[in-house]
A tleap script that builds the chain and sets N, CA, C and O, in Angstrom:
source leaprc.protein.ff14SB
mol = sequence {
  NMET ARG HIE THR GLU PHE TRP VAL ARG MET
  ASP GLU ALA LEU GLY GLN ALA SER ALA GLY
  ALA TRP ALA GLU MET PHE VAL MET ALA GLU
  LEU GLY SER ARG THR ALA LYS GLU ALA LEU
  ASP ALA GLY ILE PRO PRO LYS GLN VAL TRP
  ALA ALA VAL HIE THR ALA LEU GLY LEU PRO
  ASP ARG LEU CARG
}
set mol.1.N position { -8.665 1.287 -9.161 }
set mol.1.CA position { -7.282 0.567 -9.728 }
set mol.1.C position { -8.163 -0.933 -8.910 }
set mol.1.O position { -9.237 -0.950 -8.311 }
set mol.2.N position { -7.082 -2.186 -9.235 }
set mol.2.CA position { -7.782 -3.905 -8.805 }
set mol.2.C position { -6.529 -3.692 -8.286 }
set mol.2.O position { -5.717 -2.841 -8.649 }
set mol.3.N position { -6.407 -4.590 -7.333 }
set mol.3.CA position { -5.404 -5.314 -6.302 }
set mol.3.C position { -3.949 -5.583 -7.120 }
set mol.3.O position { -2.811 -5.494 -6.659 }
set mol.4.N position { -4.274 -5.859 -8.175 }
set mol.4.CA position { -3.000 -6.579 -8.800 }
set mol.4.C position { -1.864 -5.336 -8.875 }
set mol.4.O position { -0.653 -5.306 -8.659 }
set mol.5.N position { -2.897 -4.280 -9.307 }
set mol.5.CA position { -2.221 -3.185 -9.771 }
set mol.5.C position { -1.955 -2.706 -8.750 }
set mol.5.O position { -0.789 -2.317 -8.818 }
set mol.6.N position { -2.575 -2.403 -7.366 }
set mol.6.CA position { -1.480 -2.285 -6.724 }
set mol.6.C position { -0.719 -2.799 -6.042 }
set mol.6.O position { -0.181 -2.163 -5.136 }
set mol.7.N position { -0.436 -4.134 -6.276 }
set mol.7.CA position { 0.440 -5.253 -6.027 }
set mol.7.C position { 1.628 -4.757 -6.945 }
set mol.7.O position { 2.644 -4.910 -6.267 }
set mol.8.N position { 1.984 -4.204 -8.247 }
set mol.8.CA position { 2.681 -3.980 -8.844 }
set mol.8.C position { 3.254 -3.094 -8.450 }
set mol.8.O position { 4.363 -3.327 -7.969 }
set mol.9.N position { 2.733 -1.631 -8.481 }
set mol.9.CA position { 2.968 -0.288 -7.581 }
set mol.9.C position { 3.677 -0.376 -6.442 }
set mol.9.O position { 4.370 0.542 -6.005 }
set mol.10.N position { 3.540 -1.465 -5.920 }
set mol.10.CA position { 4.049 -1.761 -3.999 }
set mol.10.C position { 5.390 -2.534 -4.390 }
set mol.10.O position { 6.236 -2.498 -3.497 }
set mol.11.N position { 5.740 -3.201 -5.502 }
set mol.11.CA position { 6.929 -4.099 -6.308 }
set mol.11.C position { 7.815 -2.677 -6.783 }
set mol.11.O position { 8.909 -2.416 -6.281 }
set mol.12.N position { 7.421 -2.158 -7.410 }
set mol.12.CA position { 7.576 -0.557 -8.340 }
set mol.12.C position { 8.582 -0.126 -7.438 }
set mol.12.O position { 9.796 -0.021 -7.611 }
set mol.13.N position { 7.833 0.121 -6.389 }
set mol.13.CA position { 8.671 1.777 -4.966 }
set mol.13.C position { 9.499 0.624 -3.947 }
set mol.13.O position { 10.636 0.912 -3.573 }
set mol.14.N position { 9.054 -0.304 -3.647 }
set mol.14.CA position { 9.531 -1.311 -2.718 }
set mol.14.C position { 10.125 -2.234 -2.954 }
set mol.14.O position { 10.692 -2.717 -1.973 }
set mol.15.N position { 10.334 -2.996 -4.356 }
set mol.15.CA position { 11.436 -4.362 -4.582 }
set mol.15.C position { 10.117 -5.267 -4.209 }
set mol.15.O position { 9.374 -5.120 -3.239 }
set mol.16.N position { 10.021 -6.480 -5.505 }
set mol.16.CA position { 9.526 -7.334 -5.050 }
set mol.16.C position { 9.866 -8.272 -3.855 }
set mol.16.O position { 9.438 -9.424 -3.796 }
set mol.17.N position { 10.757 -7.642 -2.795 }
set mol.17.CA position { 11.175 -8.535 -1.948 }
set mol.17.C position { 10.674 -8.202 -0.654 }
set mol.17.O position { 10.255 -8.735 0.373 }
set mol.18.N position { 10.987 -6.666 -1.346 }
set mol.18.CA position { 10.733 -5.926 0.595 }
set mol.18.C position { 8.782 -5.867 0.320 }
set mol.18.O position { 8.092 -6.285 1.250 }
set mol.19.N position { 8.083 -5.348 -0.946 }
set mol.19.CA position { 6.873 -5.426 -0.624 }
set mol.19.C position { 5.959 -5.414 0.622 }
set mol.19.O position { 5.453 -4.769 1.541 }
set mol.20.N position { 6.197 -7.201 -0.338 }
set mol.20.CA position { 5.062 -8.378 0.757 }
set mol.20.C position { 5.108 -8.123 2.686 }
set mol.20.O position { 4.319 -8.467 3.566 }
set mol.21.N position { 6.372 -7.399 2.720 }
set mol.21.CA position { 6.866 -8.092 4.305 }
set mol.21.C position { 5.743 -6.511 4.758 }
set mol.21.O position { 4.572 -6.536 5.138 }
set mol.22.N position { 6.776 -5.098 4.500 }
set mol.22.CA position { 5.931 -4.260 3.951 }
set mol.22.C position { 4.895 -3.612 4.633 }
set mol.22.O position { 4.629 -2.863 5.573 }
set mol.23.N position { 4.221 -4.574 3.264 }
set mol.23.CA position { 2.080 -3.917 3.700 }
set mol.23.C position { 2.320 -4.932 4.622 }
set mol.23.O position { 1.689 -5.676 3.872 }
set mol.24.N position { 2.734 -5.896 5.826 }
set mol.24.CA position { 2.164 -6.527 5.877 }
set mol.24.C position { 2.758 -6.342 7.773 }
set mol.24.O position { 2.515 -7.097 8.715 }
set mol.25.N position { 3.471 -5.210 7.753 }
set mol.25.CA position { 4.063 -4.352 8.884 }
set mol.25.C position { 3.772 -3.199 9.466 }
set mol.25.O position { 3.463 -3.004 10.641 }
set mol.26.N position { 3.906 -2.277 8.406 }
set mol.26.CA position { 3.997 -1.100 8.668 }
set mol.26.C position { 2.079 -0.355 8.861 }
set mol.26.O position { 1.231 -0.328 7.969 }
set mol.27.N position { 1.929 0.150 10.315 }
set mol.27.CA position { 0.591 -0.062 10.315 }
set mol.27.C position { 0.758 1.882 9.870 }
set mol.27.O position { 1.807 2.424 10.217 }
set mol.28.N position { -0.174 2.625 9.232 }
set mol.28.CA position { -1.121 3.606 9.170 }
set mol.28.C position { -2.451 3.993 9.617 }
set mol.28.O position { -3.455 3.300 9.454 }
set mol.29.N position { -2.421 5.016 10.131 }
set mol.29.CA position { -3.287 5.832 10.394 }
set mol.29.C position { -4.662 5.994 10.454 }
set mol.29.O position { -5.624 6.083 11.217 }
set mol.30.N position { -4.089 5.990 8.569 }
set mol.30.CA position { -5.214 6.527 7.579 }
set mol.30.C position { -5.956 5.449 6.900 }
set mol.30.O position { -6.818 5.517 6.024 }
set mol.31.N position { -5.277 4.154 7.671 }
set mol.31.CA position { -5.884 3.175 7.403 }
set mol.31.C position { -6.695 2.313 8.311 }
set mol.31.O position { -7.182 1.185 8.243 }
set mol.32.N position { -6.651 3.323 9.230 }
set mol.32.CA position { -7.942 2.926 10.786 }
set mol.32.C position { -6.704 1.322 11.441 }
set mol.32.O position { -6.825 0.102 11.553 }
set mol.33.N position { -5.340 2.641 11.768 }
set mol.33.CA position { -4.181 1.344 12.081 }
set mol.33.C position { -4.023 0.106 11.459 }
set mol.33.O position { -3.669 -0.874 12.115 }
set mol.34.N position { -4.267 0.042 10.161 }
set mol.34.CA position { -3.976 -0.884 10.423 }
set mol.34.C position { -2.909 -1.067 9.204 }
set mol.34.O position { -2.525 -0.075 8.585 }
set mol.35.N position { -2.434 -2.411 8.875 }
set mol.35.CA position { -1.164 -2.386 8.059 }
set mol.35.C position { -2.585 -2.607 6.358 }
set mol.35.O position { -3.658 -3.196 6.235 }
set mol.36.N position { -1.561 -1.603 5.261 }
set mol.36.CA position { -1.929 -2.031 3.924 }
set mol.36.C position { -2.283 -3.564 3.365 }
set mol.36.O position { -2.518 -3.582 2.157 }
set mol.37.N position { -2.340 -4.536 3.877 }
set mol.37.CA position { -2.847 -6.227 3.456 }
set mol.37.C position { -3.644 -6.181 4.564 }
set mol.37.O position { -4.473 -7.022 4.217 }
set mol.38.N position { -4.010 -5.807 5.667 }
set mol.38.CA position { -4.985 -6.006 6.816 }
set mol.38.C position { -6.373 -4.826 5.992 }
set mol.38.O position { -7.590 -5.012 5.971 }
set mol.39.N position { -5.633 -3.759 5.458 }
set mol.39.CA position { -6.928 -3.012 4.794 }
set mol.39.C position { -7.560 -3.198 3.573 }
set mol.39.O position { -8.694 -2.741 3.429 }
set mol.40.N position { -6.884 -3.932 2.461 }
set mol.40.CA position { -7.449 -4.918 1.862 }
set mol.40.C position { -7.773 -5.589 2.585 }
set mol.40.O position { -8.939 -5.211 2.697 }
set mol.41.N position { -7.634 -6.638 3.466 }
set mol.41.CA position { -8.566 -7.602 3.549 }
set mol.41.C position { -9.679 -7.465 4.240 }
set mol.41.O position { -10.558 -8.314 4.393 }
set mol.42.N position { -9.628 -6.175 4.740 }
set mol.42.CA position { -11.310 -5.337 5.693 }
set mol.42.C position { -12.146 -4.962 4.483 }
set mol.42.O position { -13.318 -4.614 4.631 }
set mol.43.N position { -11.585 -5.022 3.319 }
set mol.43.CA position { -12.248 -4.470 2.089 }
set mol.43.C position { -12.399 -3.119 1.491 }
set mol.43.O position { -13.315 -2.679 0.796 }
set mol.44.N position { -10.824 -2.305 2.094 }
set mol.44.CA position { -10.661 -1.468 1.872 }
set mol.44.C position { -10.302 -1.073 0.550 }
set mol.44.O position { -9.367 -1.619 -0.035 }
set mol.45.N position { -10.894 -0.279 0.105 }
set mol.45.CA position { -10.033 0.091 -1.903 }
set mol.45.C position { -8.870 0.171 -1.864 }
set mol.45.O position { -8.362 0.941 -1.050 }
set mol.46.N position { -8.096 -0.573 -2.702 }
set mol.46.CA position { -7.441 -0.421 -3.095 }
set mol.46.C position { -6.495 1.066 -3.598 }
set mol.46.O position { -5.492 1.474 -3.011 }
set mol.47.N position { -6.957 1.525 -4.487 }
set mol.47.CA position { -7.235 2.681 -4.856 }
set mol.47.C position { -6.782 3.585 -3.683 }
set mol.47.O position { -5.765 4.230 -3.939 }
set mol.48.N position { -7.463 3.828 -2.103 }
set mol.48.CA position { -7.249 4.215 -1.112 }
set mol.48.C position { -6.318 3.906 -0.144 }
set mol.48.O position { -5.998 4.924 0.470 }
set mol.49.N position { -5.735 2.885 0.253 }
set mol.49.CA position { -4.832 1.793 0.235 }
set mol.49.C position { -3.338 2.336 0.028 }
set mol.49.O position { -2.283 2.476 0.647 }
set mol.50.N position { -4.071 2.613 -1.587 }
set mol.50.CA position { -2.253 2.692 -1.791 }
set mol.50.C position { -2.149 4.149 -1.804 }
set mol.50.O position { -0.957 4.334 -2.053 }
set mol.51.N position { -2.820 5.520 -1.655 }
set mol.51.CA position { -3.141 6.497 -1.321 }
set mol.51.C position { -1.648 6.972 0.009 }
set mol.51.O position { -0.574 7.558 0.148 }
set mol.52.N position { -2.773 6.103 0.719 }
set mol.52.CA position { -2.244 6.025 2.497 }
set mol.52.C position { -0.367 5.390 2.309 }
set mol.52.O position { 0.567 5.774 3.013 }
set mol.53.N position { -0.302 4.598 1.426 }
set mol.53.CA position { 1.490 3.581 1.105 }
set mol.53.C position { 1.804 4.912 0.494 }
set mol.53.O position { 2.980 5.223 0.683 }
set mol.54.N position { 0.998 5.930 -0.287 }
set mol.54.CA position { 2.132 6.577 -1.381 }
set mol.54.C position { 2.417 8.356 -0.645 }
set mol.54.O position { 3.031 9.373 -0.968 }
set mol.55.N position { 1.814 8.036 0.129 }
set mol.55.CA position { 1.946 9.433 1.399 }
set mol.55.C position { 3.237 8.998 2.975 }
set mol.55.O position { 4.099 9.664 3.549 }
set mol.56.N position { 2.632 7.341 3.168 }
set mol.56.CA position { 3.775 7.245 4.165 }
set mol.56.C position { 5.505 7.023 3.596 }
set mol.56.O position { 6.536 7.339 4.190 }
set mol.57.N position { 5.310 6.253 2.003 }
set mol.57.CA position { 6.643 6.351 1.965 }
set mol.57.C position { 7.443 7.902 1.120 }
set mol.57.O position { 8.493 8.175 0.539 }
set mol.58.N position { 6.411 8.453 1.445 }
set mol.58.CA position { 6.581 9.572 1.012 }
set mol.58.C position { 7.331 9.857 -0.912 }
set mol.58.O position { 8.174 10.598 -1.418 }
set mol.59.N position { 6.538 8.932 -1.322 }
set mol.59.CA position { 6.730 8.303 -2.888 }
set mol.59.C position { 6.663 10.008 -3.551 }
set mol.59.O position { 6.671 10.983 -2.799 }
set mol.60.N position { 6.606 10.102 -4.840 }
set mol.60.CA position { 6.827 10.991 -5.769 }
set mol.60.C position { 5.242 11.242 -6.281 }
set mol.60.O position { 4.446 10.305 -6.218 }
set mol.61.N position { 4.851 12.485 -6.762 }
set mol.61.CA position { 2.939 12.667 -7.356 }
set mol.61.C position { 3.636 11.121 -8.849 }
set mol.61.O position { 3.160 9.994 -8.985 }
set mol.62.N position { 4.865 11.783 -9.688 }
set mol.62.CA position { 4.496 10.837 -10.630 }
set mol.62.C position { 4.108 9.109 -10.070 }
set mol.62.O position { 3.897 8.334 -11.003 }
set mol.63.N position { 4.052 8.755 -9.228 }
set mol.63.CA position { 3.846 7.553 -8.899 }
set mol.63.C position { 2.429 7.392 -7.826 }
set mol.63.O position { 2.199 6.327 -7.254 }
set mol.64.N position { 1.525 8.653 -7.661 }
set mol.64.CA position { 0.543 8.687 -7.262 }
set mol.64.C position { -1.010 8.034 -8.152 }
set mol.64.O position { -2.113 8.116 -7.610 }
savepdb mol mol.pdb
quit
């Protein structure tokens, strides 16, 4: 997964207006107590970050 696909999925899950703010504010233990944005900036692969986001938001399997 590329960063662009990650952000497209975030927009679809949370809406374009909220995705960026959520990614900067919501801390996830699965990402080493980082936000999604911090994890991406630290070099964690977008696929791994998306998996943590998917779990945190309780999204349906079809969005995995």
